[in-house]
PyMOL CGO cylinders between C-alpha atoms (Angstrom):
from pymol import cmd
from pymol.cgo import CYLINDER

trace = [
    CYLINDER, -53.91, 113.08, -174.70, -52.05, 116.28, -175.34, 0.3, 1, 1, 1, 1, 1, 1,
    CYLINDER, -52.05, 116.28, -175.34, -49.42, 117.26, -172.82, 0.3, 1, 1, 1, 1, 1, 1,
    CYLINDER, -49.42, 117.26, -172.82, -49.44, 120.92, -171.91, 0.3, 1, 1, 1, 1, 1, 1,
    CYLINDER, -49.44, 120.92, -171.91, -46.44, 120.89, -169.64, 0.3, 1, 1, 1, 1, 1, 1,
    CYLINDER, -46.44, 120.89, -169.64, -43.43, 118.67, -169.37, 0.3, 1, 1, 1, 1, 1, 1,
    CYLINDER, -43.43, 118.67, -169.37, -41.53, 118.74, -166.08, 0.3, 1, 1, 1, 1, 1, 1,
    CYLINDER, -41.53, 118.74, -166.08, -37.81, 118.93, -165.43, 0.3, 1, 1, 1, 1, 1, 1,
    CYLINDER, -37.81, 118.93, -165.43, -35.63, 116.00, -166.36, 0.3, 1, 1, 1, 1, 1, 1,
    CYLINDER, -35.63, 116.00, -166.36, -34.37, 113.77, -163.58, 0.3, 1, 1, 1, 1, 1, 1,
    CYLINDER, -34.37, 113.77, -163.58, -30.62, 113.25, -163.29, 0.3, 1, 1, 1, 1, 1, 1,
    CYLINDER, -30.62, 113.25, -163.29, -29.00, 110.62, -165.50, 0.3, 1, 1, 1, 1, 1, 1,
    CYLINDER, -29.00, 110.62, -165.50, -28.82, 107.26, -163.74, 0.3, 1, 1, 1, 1, 1, 1,
    CYLINDER, -28.82, 107.26, -163.74, -28.09, 103.66, -164.47, 0.3, 1, 1, 1, 1, 1, 1,
    CYLINDER, -28.09, 103.66, -164.47, -30.97, 101.24, -164.95, 0.3, 1, 1, 1, 1, 1, 1,
    CYLINDER, -30.97, 101.24, -164.95, -32.38, 99.38, -161.97, 0.3, 1, 1, 1, 1, 1, 1,
    CYLINDER, -32.38, 99.38, -161.97, -32.12, 95.99, -163.62, 0.3, 1, 1, 1, 1, 1, 1,
    CYLINDER, -32.12, 95.99, -163.62, -28.40, 96.14, -164.53, 0.3, 1, 1, 1, 1, 1, 1,
    CYLINDER, -28.40, 96.14, -164.53, -29.11, 94.64, -167.99, 0.3, 1, 1, 1, 1, 1, 1,
    CYLINDER, -29.11, 94.64, -167.99, -27.53, 97.45, -169.96, 0.3, 1, 1, 1, 1, 1, 1,
    CYLINDER, -27.53, 97.45, -169.96, -24.77, 99.99, -169.58, 0.3, 1, 1, 1, 1, 1, 1,
    CYLINDER, -24.77, 99.99, -169.58, -26.90, 102.95, -170.79, 0.3, 1, 1, 1, 1, 1, 1,
    CYLINDER, -26.90, 102.95, -170.79, -27.82, 106.01, -168.74, 0.3, 1, 1, 1, 1, 1, 1,
    CYLINDER, -27.82, 106.01, -168.74, -31.52, 106.79, -168.32, 0.3, 1, 1, 1, 1, 1, 1,
    CYLINDER, -31.52, 106.79, -168.32, -33.60, 109.79, -167.28, 0.3, 1, 1, 1, 1, 1, 1,
    CYLINDER, -33.60, 109.79, -167.28, -37.27, 110.68, -167.23, 0.3, 1, 1, 1, 1, 1, 1,
    CYLINDER, -37.27, 110.68, -167.23, -39.70, 113.48, -166.48, 0.3, 1, 1, 1, 1, 1, 1,
    CYLINDER, -39.70, 113.48, -166.48, -43.34, 113.93, -165.54, 0.3, 1, 1, 1, 1, 1, 1,
    CYLINDER, -43.34, 113.93, -165.54, -45.98, 115.53, -167.75, 0.3, 1, 1, 1, 1, 1, 1,
    CYLINDER, -45.98, 115.53, -167.75, -49.30, 117.32, -167.20, 0.3, 1, 1, 1, 1, 1, 1,
    CYLINDER, -49.30, 117.32, -167.20, -52.20, 117.12, -169.67, 0.3, 1, 1, 1, 1, 1, 1,
    CYLINDER, -52.20, 117.12, -169.67, -54.92, 119.66, -170.45, 0.3, 1, 1, 1, 1, 1, 1,
    CYLINDER, -54.92, 119.66, -170.45, -57.10, 118.33, -167.57, 0.3, 1, 1, 1, 1, 1, 1,
    CYLINDER, -57.10, 118.33, -167.57, -54.19, 118.88, -165.10, 0.3, 1, 1, 1, 1, 1, 1,
    CYLINDER, -54.19, 118.88, -165.10, -53.60, 115.14, -164.71, 0.3, 1, 1, 1, 1, 1, 1,
    CYLINDER, -53.60, 115.14, -164.71, -50.00, 114.27, -163.86, 0.3, 1, 1, 1, 1, 1, 1,
    CYLINDER, -50.00, 114.27, -163.86, -48.33, 111.39, -165.68, 0.3, 1, 1, 1, 1, 1, 1,
    CYLINDER, -48.33, 111.39, -165.68, -45.26, 110.07, -163.93, 0.3, 1, 1, 1, 1, 1, 1,
    CYLINDER, -45.26, 110.07, -163.93, -42.25, 109.34, -166.14, 0.3, 1, 1, 1, 1, 1, 1,
    CYLINDER, -42.25, 109.34, -166.14, -44.21, 110.14, -169.32, 0.3, 1, 1, 1, 1, 1, 1,
    CYLINDER, -44.21, 110.14, -169.32, -41.10, 111.17, -171.18, 0.3, 1, 1, 1, 1, 1, 1,
    CYLINDER, -41.10, 111.17, -171.18, -37.90, 109.08, -171.12, 0.3, 1, 1, 1, 1, 1, 1,
    CYLINDER, -37.90, 109.08, -171.12, -34.45, 109.34, -172.64, 0.3, 1, 1, 1, 1, 1, 1,
    CYLINDER, -34.45, 109.34, -172.64, -31.52, 106.98, -172.88, 0.3, 1, 1, 1, 1, 1, 1,
    CYLINDER, -31.52, 106.98, -172.88, -27.90, 107.59, -173.83, 0.3, 1, 1, 1, 1, 1, 1,
    CYLINDER, -27.90, 107.59, -173.83, -24.84, 105.41, -174.10, 0.3, 1, 1, 1, 1, 1, 1,
    CYLINDER, -24.84, 105.41, -174.10, -23.01, 105.00, -170.84, 0.3, 1, 1, 1, 1, 1, 1,
    CYLINDER, -23.01, 105.00, -170.84, -20.71, 102.84, -168.77, 0.3, 1, 1, 1, 1, 1, 1,
    CYLINDER, -20.71, 102.84, -168.77, -23.15, 101.60, -166.13, 0.3, 1, 1, 1, 1, 1, 1,
    CYLINDER, -23.15, 101.60, -166.13, -22.03, 98.46, -164.35, 0.3, 1, 1, 1, 1, 1, 1,
    CYLINDER, -22.03, 98.46, -164.35, -19.14, 97.84, -166.75, 0.3, 1, 1, 1, 1, 1, 1,
    CYLINDER, -19.14, 97.84, -166.75, -16.58, 95.81, -164.79, 0.3, 1, 1, 1, 1, 1, 1,
    CYLINDER, -16.58, 95.81, -164.79, -18.56, 96.22, -161.58, 0.3, 1, 1, 1, 1, 1, 1,
    CYLINDER, -18.56, 96.22, -161.58, -21.03, 94.25, -159.52, 0.3, 1, 1, 1, 1, 1, 1,
    CYLINDER, -21.03, 94.25, -159.52, -24.67, 95.22, -159.97, 0.3, 1, 1, 1, 1, 1, 1,
    CYLINDER, -24.67, 95.22, -159.97, -26.33, 96.52, -156.77, 0.3, 1, 1, 1, 1, 1, 1,
    CYLINDER, -26.33, 96.52, -156.77, -29.21, 94.07, -157.28, 0.3, 1, 1, 1, 1, 1, 1,
    CYLINDER, -29.21, 94.07, -157.28, -26.72, 91.29, -156.49, 0.3, 1, 1, 1, 1, 1, 1,
    CYLINDER, -26.72, 91.29, -156.49, -25.55, 92.79, -153.18, 0.3, 1, 1, 1, 1, 1, 1,
    CYLINDER, -25.55, 92.79, -153.18, -25.89, 90.72, -150.03, 0.3, 1, 1, 1, 1, 1, 1,
    CYLINDER, -25.89, 90.72, -150.03, -28.03, 91.76, -147.09, 0.3, 1, 1, 1, 1, 1, 1,
    CYLINDER, -28.03, 91.76, -147.09, -27.44, 95.30, -145.75, 0.3, 1, 1, 1, 1, 1, 1,
    CYLINDER, -27.44, 95.30, -145.75, -25.10, 96.27, -148.61, 0.3, 1, 1, 1, 1, 1, 1,
    CYLINDER, -25.10, 96.27, -148.61, -25.92, 98.49, -151.56, 0.3, 1, 1, 1, 1, 1, 1,
    CYLINDER, -25.92, 98.49, -151.56, -24.48, 100.52, -154.43, 0.3, 1, 1, 1, 1, 1, 1,
    CYLINDER, -24.48, 100.52, -154.43, -22.08, 99.71, -157.24, 0.3, 1, 1, 1, 1, 1, 1,
    CYLINDER, -22.08, 99.71, -157.24, -19.78, 96.87, -156.16, 0.3, 1, 1, 1, 1, 1, 1,
    CYLINDER, -19.78, 96.87, -156.16, -21.84, 96.69, -152.93, 0.3, 1, 1, 1, 1, 1, 1,
    CYLINDER, -21.84, 96.69, -152.93, -19.40, 99.07, -151.23, 0.3, 1, 1, 1, 1, 1, 1,
    CYLINDER, -19.40, 99.07, -151.23, -21.97, 100.87, -149.10, 0.3, 1, 1, 1, 1, 1, 1,
    CYLINDER, -21.97, 100.87, -149.10, -23.68, 99.65, -145.95, 0.3, 1, 1, 1, 1, 1, 1,
    CYLINDER, -23.68, 99.65, -145.95, -27.19, 100.03, -144.59, 0.3, 1, 1, 1, 1, 1, 1,
    CYLINDER, -27.19, 100.03, -144.59, -26.63, 97.95, -141.44, 0.3, 1, 1, 1, 1, 1, 1,
    CYLINDER, -26.63, 97.95, -141.44, -28.58, 100.46, -139.32, 0.3, 1, 1, 1, 1, 1, 1,
    CYLINDER, -28.58, 100.46, -139.32, -31.78, 99.89, -141.29, 0.3, 1, 1, 1, 1, 1, 1,
    CYLINDER, -31.78, 99.89, -141.29, -34.41, 97.81, -139.48, 0.3, 1, 1, 1, 1, 1, 1,
    CYLINDER, -34.41, 97.81, -139.48, -35.01, 95.86, -142.70, 0.3, 1, 1, 1, 1, 1, 1,
    CYLINDER, -35.01, 95.86, -142.70, -33.26, 95.57, -146.05, 0.3, 1, 1, 1, 1, 1, 1,
    CYLINDER, -33.26, 95.57, -146.05, -32.52, 98.84, -147.81, 0.3, 1, 1, 1, 1, 1, 1,
    CYLINDER, -32.52, 98.84, -147.81, -32.94, 99.67, -151.48, 0.3, 1, 1, 1, 1, 1, 1,
    CYLINDER, -32.94, 99.67, -151.48, -29.92, 98.15, -153.25, 0.3, 1, 1, 1, 1, 1, 1,
    CYLINDER, -29.92, 98.15, -153.25, -29.54, 101.12, -155.60, 0.3, 1, 1, 1, 1, 1, 1,
    CYLINDER, -29.54, 101.12, -155.60, -29.97, 104.18, -153.37, 0.3, 1, 1, 1, 1, 1, 1,
    CYLINDER, -29.97, 104.18, -153.37, -29.61, 102.77, -149.82, 0.3, 1, 1, 1, 1, 1, 1,
    CYLINDER, -29.61, 102.77, -149.82, -32.96, 104.15, -148.62, 0.3, 1, 1, 1, 1, 1, 1,
    CYLINDER, -32.96, 104.15, -148.62, -34.66, 102.36, -145.74, 0.3, 1, 1, 1, 1, 1, 1,
    CYLINDER, -34.66, 102.36, -145.74, -38.28, 102.22, -144.67, 0.3, 1, 1, 1, 1, 1, 1,
    CYLINDER, -38.28, 102.22, -144.67, -37.40, 102.33, -140.95, 0.3, 1, 1, 1, 1, 1, 1,
    CYLINDER, -37.40, 102.33, -140.95, -34.17, 102.65, -138.97, 0.3, 1, 1, 1, 1, 1, 1,
    CYLINDER, -34.17, 102.65, -138.97, -33.12, 100.43, -136.08, 0.3, 1, 1, 1, 1, 1, 1,
    CYLINDER, -33.12, 100.43, -136.08, -33.59, 102.03, -132.63, 0.3, 1, 1, 1, 1, 1, 1,
    CYLINDER, -33.59, 102.03, -132.63, -30.81, 104.50, -131.92, 0.3, 1, 1, 1, 1, 1, 1,
    CYLINDER, -30.81, 104.50, -131.92, -30.49, 105.66, -135.54, 0.3, 1, 1, 1, 1, 1, 1,
    CYLINDER, -30.49, 105.66, -135.54, -32.25, 108.09, -137.87, 0.3, 1, 1, 1, 1, 1, 1,
    CYLINDER, -32.25, 108.09, -137.87, -32.32, 109.40, -141.46, 0.3, 1, 1, 1, 1, 1, 1,
    CYLINDER, -32.32, 109.40, -141.46, -33.87, 106.48, -143.42, 0.3, 1, 1, 1, 1, 1, 1,
    CYLINDER, -33.87, 106.48, -143.42, -33.37, 108.30, -146.73, 0.3, 1, 1, 1, 1, 1, 1,
    CYLINDER, -33.37, 108.30, -146.73, -29.61, 108.01, -146.16, 0.3, 1, 1, 1, 1, 1, 1,
    CYLINDER, -29.61, 108.01, -146.16, -29.27, 104.41, -144.95, 0.3, 1, 1, 1, 1, 1, 1,
    CYLINDER, -29.27, 104.41, -144.95, -29.95, 105.42, -141.32, 0.3, 1, 1, 1, 1, 1, 1,
    CYLINDER, -29.95, 105.42, -141.32, -26.43, 106.83, -141.18, 0.3, 1, 1, 1, 1, 1, 1,
    CYLINDER, -26.43, 106.83, -141.18, -26.95, 109.07, -138.13, 0.3, 1, 1, 1, 1, 1, 1,
    CYLINDER, -26.95, 109.07, -138.13, -27.07, 108.04, -134.49, 0.3, 1, 1, 1, 1, 1, 1,
    CYLINDER, -27.07, 108.04, -134.49, -29.64, 109.76, -132.31, 0.3, 1, 1, 1, 1, 1, 1,
    CYLINDER, -29.64, 109.76, -132.31, -28.47, 113.18, -131.10, 0.3, 1, 1, 1, 1, 1, 1,
    CYLINDER, -28.47, 113.18, -131.10, -27.93, 114.14, -127.45, 0.3, 1, 1, 1, 1, 1, 1,
    CYLINDER, -27.93, 114.14, -127.45, -30.96, 113.66, -125.21, 0.3, 1, 1, 1, 1, 1, 1,
    CYLINDER, -30.96, 113.66, -125.21, -32.74, 111.40, -127.74, 0.3, 1, 1, 1, 1, 1, 1,
    CYLINDER, -32.74, 111.40, -127.74, -32.99, 107.60, -128.10, 0.3, 1, 1, 1, 1, 1, 1,
    CYLINDER, -32.99, 107.60, -128.10, -35.06, 104.77, -129.56, 0.3, 1, 1, 1, 1, 1, 1,
    CYLINDER, -35.06, 104.77, -129.56, -37.01, 104.31, -132.78, 0.3, 1, 1, 1, 1, 1, 1,
    CYLINDER, -37.01, 104.31, -132.78, -36.69, 107.39, -135.00, 0.3, 1, 1, 1, 1, 1, 1,
    CYLINDER, -36.69, 107.39, -135.00, -34.95, 109.01, -132.01, 0.3, 1, 1, 1, 1, 1, 1,
    CYLINDER, -34.95, 109.01, -132.01, -38.38, 109.82, -130.55, 0.3, 1, 1, 1, 1, 1, 1,
    CYLINDER, -38.38, 109.82, -130.55, -37.46, 108.91, -126.95, 0.3, 1, 1, 1, 1, 1, 1,
    CYLINDER, -37.46, 108.91, -126.95, -36.56, 111.81, -124.67, 0.3, 1, 1, 1, 1, 1, 1,
    CYLINDER, -36.56, 111.81, -124.67, -33.64, 111.10, -122.29, 0.3, 1, 1, 1, 1, 1, 1,
    CYLINDER, -33.64, 111.10, -122.29, -34.39, 114.13, -120.11, 0.3, 1, 1, 1, 1, 1, 1,
    CYLINDER, -34.39, 114.13, -120.11, -37.93, 112.87, -119.45, 0.3, 1, 1, 1, 1, 1, 1,
    CYLINDER, -37.93, 112.87, -119.45, -36.68, 109.34, -118.73, 0.3, 1, 1, 1, 1, 1, 1,
    CYLINDER, -36.68, 109.34, -118.73, -33.40, 109.93, -116.88, 0.3, 1, 1, 1, 1, 1, 1,
    CYLINDER, -33.40, 109.93, -116.88, -33.39, 113.54, -115.80, 0.3, 1, 1, 1, 1, 1, 1,
    CYLINDER, -33.39, 113.54, -115.80, -30.22, 113.93, -117.88, 0.3, 1, 1, 1, 1, 1, 1,
    CYLINDER, -30.22, 113.93, -117.88, -28.77, 112.55, -121.12, 0.3, 1, 1, 1, 1, 1, 1,
    CYLINDER, -28.77, 112.55, -121.12, -28.95, 108.79, -121.74, 0.3, 1, 1, 1, 1, 1, 1,
    CYLINDER, -28.95, 108.79, -121.74, -25.78, 106.73, -121.74, 0.3, 1, 1, 1, 1, 1, 1,
    CYLINDER, -25.78, 106.73, -121.74, -26.76, 104.92, -124.93, 0.3, 1, 1, 1, 1, 1, 1,
    CYLINDER, -26.76, 104.92, -124.93, -29.15, 105.64, -127.79, 0.3, 1, 1, 1, 1, 1, 1,
    CYLINDER, -29.15, 105.64, -127.79, -31.00, 102.33, -128.36, 0.3, 1, 1, 1, 1, 1, 1,
    CYLINDER, -31.00, 102.33, -128.36, -33.07, 101.86, -125.18, 0.3, 1, 1, 1, 1, 1, 1,
    CYLINDER, -33.07, 101.86, -125.18, -32.16, 105.07, -123.36, 0.3, 1, 1, 1, 1, 1, 1,
    CYLINDER, -32.16, 105.07, -123.36, -30.44, 103.49, -120.35, 0.3, 1, 1, 1, 1, 1, 1,
    CYLINDER, -30.44, 103.49, -120.35, -29.93, 105.79, -117.38, 0.3, 1, 1, 1, 1, 1, 1,
    CYLINDER, -29.93, 105.79, -117.38, -26.66, 104.49, -115.94, 0.3, 1, 1, 1, 1, 1, 1,
    CYLINDER, -26.66, 104.49, -115.94, -26.08, 107.55, -113.74, 0.3, 1, 1, 1, 1, 1, 1,
    CYLINDER, -26.08, 107.55, -113.74, -29.24, 106.79, -111.78, 0.3, 1, 1, 1, 1, 1, 1,
    CYLINDER, -29.24, 106.79, -111.78, -28.25, 103.12, -111.49, 0.3, 1, 1, 1, 1, 1, 1,
    CYLINDER, -28.25, 103.12, -111.49, -24.72, 104.09, -110.47, 0.3, 1, 1, 1, 1, 1, 1,
    CYLINDER, -24.72, 104.09, -110.47, -26.03, 106.41, -107.76, 0.3, 1, 1, 1, 1, 1, 1,
    CYLINDER, -26.03, 106.41, -107.76, -28.29, 103.67, -106.41, 0.3, 1, 1, 1, 1, 1, 1,
    CYLINDER, -28.29, 103.67, -106.41, -25.39, 101.22, -106.48, 0.3, 1, 1, 1, 1, 1, 1,
    CYLINDER, -25.39, 101.22, -106.48, -23.16, 103.67, -104.58, 0.3, 1, 1, 1, 1, 1, 1,
    CYLINDER, -23.16, 103.67, -104.58, -25.83, 104.27, -101.94, 0.3, 1, 1, 1, 1, 1, 1,
    CYLINDER, -25.83, 104.27, -101.94, -26.42, 100.54, -101.54, 0.3, 1, 1, 1, 1, 1, 1,
    CYLINDER, -26.42, 100.54, -101.54, -22.66, 99.85, -101.32, 0.3, 1, 1, 1, 1, 1, 1,
    CYLINDER, -22.66, 99.85, -101.32, -22.21, 102.59, -98.70, 0.3, 1, 1, 1, 1, 1, 1,
    CYLINDER, -22.21, 102.59, -98.70, -25.10, 101.18, -96.65, 0.3, 1, 1, 1, 1, 1, 1,
    CYLINDER, -25.10, 101.18, -96.65, -23.60, 97.68, -96.72, 0.3, 1, 1, 1, 1, 1, 1,
    CYLINDER, -23.60, 97.68, -96.72, -20.17, 99.04, -95.74, 0.3, 1, 1, 1, 1, 1, 1,
    CYLINDER, -20.17, 99.04, -95.74, -21.75, 100.96, -92.83, 0.3, 1, 1, 1, 1, 1, 1,
    CYLINDER, -21.75, 100.96, -92.83, -23.57, 97.84, -91.59, 0.3, 1, 1, 1, 1, 1, 1,
    CYLINDER, -23.57, 97.84, -91.59, -20.36, 95.77, -91.80, 0.3, 1, 1, 1, 1, 1, 1,
    CYLINDER, -20.36, 95.77, -91.80, -18.34, 98.40, -89.91, 0.3, 1, 1, 1, 1, 1, 1,
    CYLINDER, -18.34, 98.40, -89.91, -21.08, 98.63, -87.25, 0.3, 1, 1, 1, 1, 1, 1,
    CYLINDER, -21.08, 98.63, -87.25, -21.17, 94.84, -86.81, 0.3, 1, 1, 1, 1, 1, 1,
    CYLINDER, -21.17, 94.84, -86.81, -17.38, 94.60, -86.57, 0.3, 1, 1, 1, 1, 1, 1,
    CYLINDER, -17.38, 94.60, -86.57, -17.39, 97.41, -83.98, 0.3, 1, 1, 1, 1, 1, 1,
    CYLINDER, -17.39, 97.41, -83.98, -20.08, 95.72, -81.86, 0.3, 1, 1, 1, 1, 1, 1,
    CYLINDER, -20.08, 95.72, -81.86, -18.29, 92.35, -81.99, 0.3, 1, 1, 1, 1, 1, 1,
    CYLINDER, -18.29, 92.35, -81.99, -14.98, 94.04, -81.09, 0.3, 1, 1, 1, 1, 1, 1,
    CYLINDER, -14.98, 94.04, -81.09, -16.52, 95.86, -78.10, 0.3, 1, 1, 1, 1, 1, 1,
    CYLINDER, -16.52, 95.86, -78.10, -18.13, 92.67, -76.76, 0.3, 1, 1, 1, 1, 1, 1,
    CYLINDER, -18.13, 92.67, -76.76, -14.93, 90.68, -77.26, 0.3, 1, 1, 1, 1, 1, 1,
    CYLINDER, -14.93, 90.68, -77.26, -12.83, 93.31, -75.45, 0.3, 1, 1, 1, 1, 1, 1,
    CYLINDER, -12.83, 93.31, -75.45, -15.31, 93.45, -72.55, 0.3, 1, 1, 1, 1, 1, 1,
    CYLINDER, -15.31, 93.45, -72.55, -15.30, 89.67, -72.29, 0.3, 1, 1, 1, 1, 1, 1,
    CYLINDER, -15.30, 89.67, -72.29, -11.48, 89.57, -72.12, 0.3, 1, 1, 1, 1, 1, 1,
    CYLINDER, -11.48, 89.57, -72.12, -11.39, 92.42, -69.61, 0.3, 1, 1, 1, 1, 1, 1,
    CYLINDER, -11.39, 92.42, -69.61, -13.93, 90.64, -67.39, 0.3, 1, 1, 1, 1, 1, 1,
    CYLINDER, -13.93, 90.64, -67.39, -11.93, 87.39, -67.66, 0.3, 1, 1, 1, 1, 1, 1,
    CYLINDER, -11.93, 87.39, -67.66, -8.72, 89.25, -66.77, 0.3, 1, 1, 1, 1, 1, 1,
    CYLINDER, -8.72, 89.25, -66.77, -10.39, 90.85, -63.72, 0.3, 1, 1, 1, 1, 1, 1,
    CYLINDER, -10.39, 90.85, -63.72, -11.83, 87.50, -62.61, 0.3, 1, 1, 1, 1, 1, 1,
    CYLINDER, -11.83, 87.50, -62.61, -8.45, 85.81, -63.06, 0.3, 1, 1, 1, 1, 1, 1,
    CYLINDER, -8.45, 85.81, -63.06, -6.74, 88.62, -61.14, 0.3, 1, 1, 1, 1, 1, 1,
    CYLINDER, -6.74, 88.62, -61.14, -9.29, 88.32, -58.31, 0.3, 1, 1, 1, 1, 1, 1,
    CYLINDER, -9.29, 88.32, -58.31, -8.84, 84.54, -58.17, 0.3, 1, 1, 1, 1, 1, 1,
    CYLINDER, -8.84, 84.54, -58.17, -5.06, 84.95, -58.19, 0.3, 1, 1, 1, 1, 1, 1,
    CYLINDER, -5.06, 84.95, -58.19, -5.19, 87.48, -55.35, 0.3, 1, 1, 1, 1, 1, 1,
    CYLINDER, -5.19, 87.48, -55.35, -7.47, 85.19, -53.33, 0.3, 1, 1, 1, 1, 1, 1,
    CYLINDER, -7.47, 85.19, -53.33, -5.36, 82.09, -53.91, 0.3, 1, 1, 1, 1, 1, 1,
    CYLINDER, -5.36, 82.09, -53.91, -2.16, 83.92, -52.99, 0.3, 1, 1, 1, 1, 1, 1,
    CYLINDER, -2.16, 83.92, -52.99, -3.78, 85.19, -49.83, 0.3, 1, 1, 1, 1, 1, 1,
    CYLINDER, -3.78, 85.19, -49.83, -4.72, 81.65, -48.84, 0.3, 1, 1, 1, 1, 1, 1,
    CYLINDER, -4.72, 81.65, -48.84, -1.32, 80.18, -49.44, 0.3, 1, 1, 1, 1, 1, 1,
    CYLINDER, -1.32, 80.18, -49.44, 0.82, 82.98, -48.14, 0.3, 1, 1, 1, 1, 1, 1,
    CYLINDER, 0.82, 82.98, -48.14, 0.98, 82.86, -44.44, 0.3, 1, 1, 1, 1, 1, 1,
    CYLINDER, 0.98, 82.86, -44.44, 3.51, 84.00, -41.95, 0.3, 1, 1, 1, 1, 1, 1,
    CYLINDER, 3.51, 84.00, -41.95, 5.41, 81.27, -40.12, 0.3, 1, 1, 1, 1, 1, 1,
    CYLINDER, 5.41, 81.27, -40.12, 3.59, 80.10, -37.04, 0.3, 1, 1, 1, 1, 1, 1,
    CYLINDER, 3.59, 80.10, -37.04, 0.29, 81.75, -38.07, 0.3, 1, 1, 1, 1, 1, 1,
    CYLINDER, 0.29, 81.75, -38.07, -2.78, 80.18, -39.53, 0.3, 1, 1, 1, 1, 1, 1,
    CYLINDER, -2.78, 80.18, -39.53, -4.07, 81.39, -42.90, 0.3, 1, 1, 1, 1, 1, 1,
    CYLINDER, -4.07, 81.39, -42.90, -6.52, 84.28, -42.76, 0.3, 1, 1, 1, 1, 1, 1,
    CYLINDER, -6.52, 84.28, -42.76, -9.61, 84.24, -44.79, 0.3, 1, 1, 1, 1, 1, 1,
]
cmd.load_cgo(trace, "trace")
């Protein structure tokens, strides 16, 4: 096969296997039938890849890069150990080509930030993972609390009114009995009690 066109070189990078310290680059080519050959042309040069550092292939879960200094904790699954790219982000995050390093913007939530807070809550969500609508819950809680407080105040008022009436009736009855008993026992000398 004869190549008609050779593409642009990629940037120099370290190998993906960490077995050498050389820099590598490649480019695509196109033949006379317009067939594209990926990485048909490659170059290597001396370099300092992974000298005195930890190879990304050895990084633990959700870490990547030279010496494993970068994190991809917001990826739904493991990220690429060399470039940090994810297949899918966890809900509440976006930008899988950059380790899901962005939280969902205002009014968005969920997987790939596809949820719409305005549709769900009528306003912005209070968090970006499930799109909770705390304002609505808070309003409901306040209404419920006010209703309970009103019922309690009404009950206390009713009990107070009945209690006061009971005491007033007892006082009147006691006063009537006292008046009657005094009338029976208080007589003028030489007269019989009047009833």
